[in-house]
N, C-alpha and C positions, 0 to 999 in steps of 0.2 A: 461484761460486768453488769450491764443493764438487764440482760436476759437472766442472769443469776439472781438479781434482786427481785425481778418480777416473779421468778419461780419460787423464791422463798416466801414472798408476801402474798401468794395467791390464796384463794378460798380452798377449804378442805375438799370440796367436791372437784375442783379443778386439779388439785394435787392428786386425788384418787384417779382421775382420768389419765393424768400423765404417768402415774405409777403403772396403770394397766398397759399403757403404750410401752413402757420399759419391760414389763413381763412378756408381752407379745414379741417384742424384739429379741428378748432372751430365748424364747422358744424357737423362733425362726433361725437365730444364729446357731443354736444347738443342732437343729436339723441340717443346716449347711455344713457344720463341722462333722456331723455323722456321715454325710455324703462324701466328704473328703476322706474320712477314715475308711469307708467302704472301698473307695477307689485305691487307697494305699494297700489295703489287705487283699484286693482282688485285681491285680494288674492284668490278668488274662481276660478280664471281662470289661472292656471299655464301654461297650454299649449299655450294659446294666448300670454302670457308674454314671454315664451321661443321662440315662433315664431317671435315676434317682435325683440327680441334680436338677433336672427339668421339673420333677414333681415338687421340689422345694420352691419353685416360683409361685405356686399357689398360696402357701402361707406367707410368702414375701409380699404378694399383692394384697392379701387380706390385712397384713400389718400396716402397710403403707396407706391403705384406704382408711383404716382406723385412726392412724396418726393425722391424716388430713381432716377427718371429722372432728377430732379433738382440737386441732389448731383453729378450725373455724368457729368453735364455740368458746374459745378462750377469751374472757372479757378483758384481760390485761392488754391484749394486742388489738383491741377494737378501736377504730378511729373515733376521736372525740374532738370537740371544738376547743381550740386553744393549744393543742399539742404541737401544731406545726410551728408555733412561735418559739418553742424551746427545742426545736430540732427533731421532733418526733412526728414527722409526716407519714403519709401512707407507705412510702417505700421503706422508711426506717422501721415502722411497725411490722411490715412484712419480713424484713431481715431479722427482727427480734423473734418473730414467731418461728421462722425457719431455724434459727439458732437454738431456740428452746426445744423444738422437735429433735434436732440433732443431738442435743444433750441427753434427752430421754432415751433415744435409741442407742446412743453410745454406752450409756449405763447398762442397758439390757445386753448389749453385745459383750461387754466386759464380764457380766454375770454368767453369760453362756460360756465364755472362755474358761472361767474359773471352774464351773461344773464339769466341762469337758476334760480339763486337765486333772481334776480330782477323780473322775471315773477312769481315766487312763492310768492312774497311779503315779502321775508325775509330781504330785504334791506330798501326799502322806502315805501312799500305798494303794494297791488295787482293792477297791471295795467290792462287796457282794461276791466274794470268792472268784473274781474274774469273769462273772457272767456277762458283763457288758463289754468285754474286750474283743468280742467277735466283730462288731461293727465300728470299733474305735481304733483299731490297729495299735494296740498297746505295746506290741513287741517291736515297733518301728519308731524312729524319731519323728517328731511332728515338724513338718515344714512350716516355719513361722511366717514367711512371706505369703504363702498360700492361705494360711489361716487368717492372717490379718486382712488380706484382700477380701475374703468372703465375709468377714465380720464388718468391714467398712462399707460393704455393699448396702447394708440396711440403713444406717444413718444418712449416707449420701443420697440414696434414692428417696427416702422419706423427706429430707429437707429440701431437695430439689423439687419434689412434687408439691410440697406446701408452698414454696416460693412461687411456683407457676400458678397454683390455684388462687393464692391471695395477692397476686400481682395487681396493683391498682390499674383500673381501666377507666377510660373516658366515658362518663355516663350520658353524654349528649348523643342525640340521634346521628345516624350515619350521614345524613344530608348536611348537617351542620359541621361535622368533622371533615367532610370532603372539600369544603370551601377553604381555600388557602388565602391568607392575608399577608401581604408583603410589608406594608407599612401601616402604621397606626399611631394615634396620639399617645402621649405619655400617660400611663396609668390605665389604659384600656384593658378590659378583661375578656378573654376568649377571642373569638373570630367573628367578624361581621360579614354579611353577605356582600355588601357593596365595597368595592376596593377603594381605599383612600390613598391619596398621594401624600408625600412628605410635607408637613406644614399646613395641612388643610385647616386644622382647628386653631393653630397658634399663630397665625399671621398678626403682626402688631396692628391693633386698631381696626381689625376687620369688622368687628361687631359694634364699633362706636361711631364710625363715619356713616352719615346719611347723605344721600345725593339728592338735592332739591330738583324740582321740575325745570326751572329756568336757571341760566347761568348767574353767578353772583358777581356784582360790579366790584370795582377795585376799592371803592370807599365804603362799601356796606359792611356792617358789623356782622359777625357770625351769629346765627340764630341760637337762642338758648335751647339746650337739649331738654326735651320733655319726655316723660314716661309715656307708655302706651305704644300703639302701633305706629311705625314710621310712615311718613306720607308716601302715597303711591307714586311710582315712576310713570313716565309717559309711555314707556314700552310695555308696561304691564297690561295684561288683558283686563277688560272691564269685568267686575264681579257679576256673577249670575245669581238670580234669585233661586232659592230652593224650590223644588217642585211642590205642588199642593199635597198636603197630607204628610209631608216630611217635617216633623217638629224638631229636628236636630238643629243645634246651633253651631255645629262645626267644631265644637271643643272636643279635644281628645281626652278621654278618661285618664285619670291619674293611675299609672301602672303600679305605684307603690301601695295604693289603697284598694286595689282590685282584689276580690276574694281569691284565695288559692284554688287552683284546679284540683279536682280529685285525682288520685293516682290511676293510671291506666290499668285496666284489668289484665291479668296474666294471660299469656297466649296458651293455646291448647298444645300440649306436647305432641310432636309430630313423629315420634320414634316408634309408635306401635306397629305399623306395617313392616318397618325395617327389622324390629325385634322379632316379629313372628317369622320373617324370612330367614334370619340368622339362626333362630331356634330350630326351624325345620331343616336347615342345612346341617346343623350339628348332629341332629338325630340321624340324618341320612348318612353322614360320614361315619358315625359309629356302626350303623348297620352294615355298610359296605366294607369297613375295615374288618369286622368280625367274620364276614363271609369269605373275604379274599385272603385271610391269613391262613396259610397252610403249614408254615414252619413254626416251631415253638418260639414264642417271643420271650424276652427277658422278664423275669419275675420282679414284681414291685415290692417295696417294703411291706411286710405283713403277710406276704404270700398270695397276693392277688394273681389269679391264674393268667389273665389276659393283660398284657402290658405293652401292646403295640403302640407306637407313637401316634398312629392315626386315631386310636381310641382317645388318647389324651387330647388331640386336636379337636375331636368331636365334642368332648366334655367342655373344652374351653369355649367352643362356639355356642354350645347350649347355654352355658352360664352367661356369656356375652349377650345372647339374644334375650334372656330373661331380664338382665340388667337394663338393656335398651328399652324393652317393652314395659318395664315397671312403671315409669311415670304415666304412660298412656293408659295402663290398666287402672292406676289409682285415680286418674282423671275420669275414666269411665265409671268407676264406683261412685264418684261424686255426682255425676250426671244421673245415674240410676237412682240415687237417693232422692233426687228432686223430681223424679218422674211422677206423672199423674197430677194430683192436686196436693202438693206437700203443705204441711203445717209449718209452724215456726221452727220446731225441732229439726225436722228433716231438711228444711231449707237452710238452716244454719250449718248443719253437719255437711251437707253437700257442698255449700259454698266454701267452707273452710278446707274440705278435702280437695276440691278443685284448685284452690290457691296453693296448697302444700303438696301438690302431686309431684312436682319435680324434686322437691327436697326429700320427700318420704318415699317416693316410688322407686328410685334407683337402689337405695339400700335394701328395700323390701324385696325387690327382684333378685338381688344378690343372695339374700337369705333364702329365698325360694330355690335358687340354683344350688346352694350348698345343701339344703335339706333334701332336695331330690337326689343329689349325688350320694349323700350319706345313706338314704333309703335304698338306692340301687346297689351300693356296695354291701349293705346288710343282706339284701335279697340274694346276692351272689354267694355270700359266705354261708348262707343257709343250705345251699346245694353243693358245696364243696367242702373238702376236709380242712383246709387251713383256717386258722383263727387269727384274730387281730394281734399284731405284734406291738411292741412298745413304741416304735417309731410311727406306725400307722395310727395308733391311739393318740399319740402326742400331736401329730399333724391334724387329725380330725378334730380333736378338742380345740386346737389353736385356731383353725379356720372357722369353726362354728362359733367359738367365743368371740373372735374378732368381728365377724359379720353381725352377730346379735348386739354386741356392744356398739358397733357403728350405727345400727338402726336405732338403738336407744339414745345415742348421742344426737342423731338427726332429729329425733322426737323432741329432745330438750331444746335444740336450736329452733325448731318450729314453734315451740311454746314461748320462747323468748321473743321471737319475731312478731308474734301476735299479742304481746303483752298489752300494748296500747289499745288494741281493739277490745280485748277482754275487759280492761279497765273502763273503757267507754260504755260497754254494754252493762257493766255493773252500776255505773253512774246513772244510766237511763232506767234502771229498775229491773233489769233481767235477773231472775233468781239464779243463785250459784248452782242449785240442783239441776237446772236446765242445761247449764254449761257442762256439767259433769255427764249428764245424760247424752249430750251431743258428742262428747269424746268417746263414750262407750259405744254409741251407735256407729261412729267412724271406724273404731277398731273392729266391731262386728262385721261391718260391710267389707273391710279389707280381708278379714279372715274367711268370710264366705266365698270370696273370689280366689284368693291365693292358695288356700289349703287344697281344694280340689285340683287346681292347676299344678301344684307341686306333686301330688300323687300321680297325676296323669303323665307328667314329664318323667317322673321316676320309673314308672312302669314301662314307658316307651324306651327309656335308656337302658333298662336292665333286660328287656325282652331279647334283643339280639345277642347279648353277652351270655345269657343263660343257656343258649343252645349248644 
């Protein structure tokens, strides 16, 4: 109920992003149902049916990635002060975000089922003069459990991934989390380094009793309690004078009034060499699979001539390598912008790009992988007779649209993350035109690096397949 109320009262831009998630889920569900229809109408070709179902994993991964990006930028499920008092802690907000994602994906799956049934002719009749009945198995009854299982795969995967990504984690350093505390005083927060025994703080009168130097006689009256430092004991060591030049008085500074420390700078992404290695391995797998294949492989949706599973594995490794190397490449762009003797504009652009390298680099690497794969497929179709079919077109548009939408959503998230820094720069007198110029410079630097990289990877991927 809370997820439904938050969905109804969200901002129009948030509603638009959720609607796009539902549309992407509908397209992916329709492709899964089409793979089921092909398997029903071609029982003699189980390899081709399995390969079509494997190709549906690509739009499924793109849809889940887009759903996670939308859930991260949802302001309704962002932790705020005071929400824990009414039962909306981090875990509850994570559950609400996962439920909202599941609702959007379920809506898209139901829409895909309605369109699939309508094209099969189960609702009003066979449309388009039965042109779509080839891959929908309109002459056979639809297995409802199999269709519902395929459709439930999208909301289940998306909600589980959102819950895993948004799972609250301890922000303390690893050294502080590793120290275990068995006992502690009532009301203590967190863990302390020194181990405390039970009752260390709360012994009755432990801080009120003072032990004088000599013993007290039976008839002597108790000394009045005075403020200040208690008298020293006989067993205490004699105080030593501070060394010369040390003007400290021994007083500890008040931790409450100490100035806050600046945030630690972001670490450099370490995935660039791993990404390059995986990218090279993917290109090598494609080349080896193309040369080693001597038997005709099953044809893919749309008539792609080479459909060996090793080629699919090579493309997956290539996309994974670009996604892993994306943050490192974006961080490298930020460093190159600050090379030499940079001015204020280049310095600001480079620093912001280095800070946002992890958030922007991974979606940008995925967009680069999708663009290179689309370019390679277009180059292959120029030299062969088949043309793009309806399912290939739908899958290409779905994957491309999801990756571009994920990149734009990550850019919006980065803009919201640096809103306080932008406001501080404007208060200090920085012109708004300089901030816009810095944004344009960052976009230009990323395009100058990733566009040639996309073309090079596309040419290398299409070269062995075109022989």
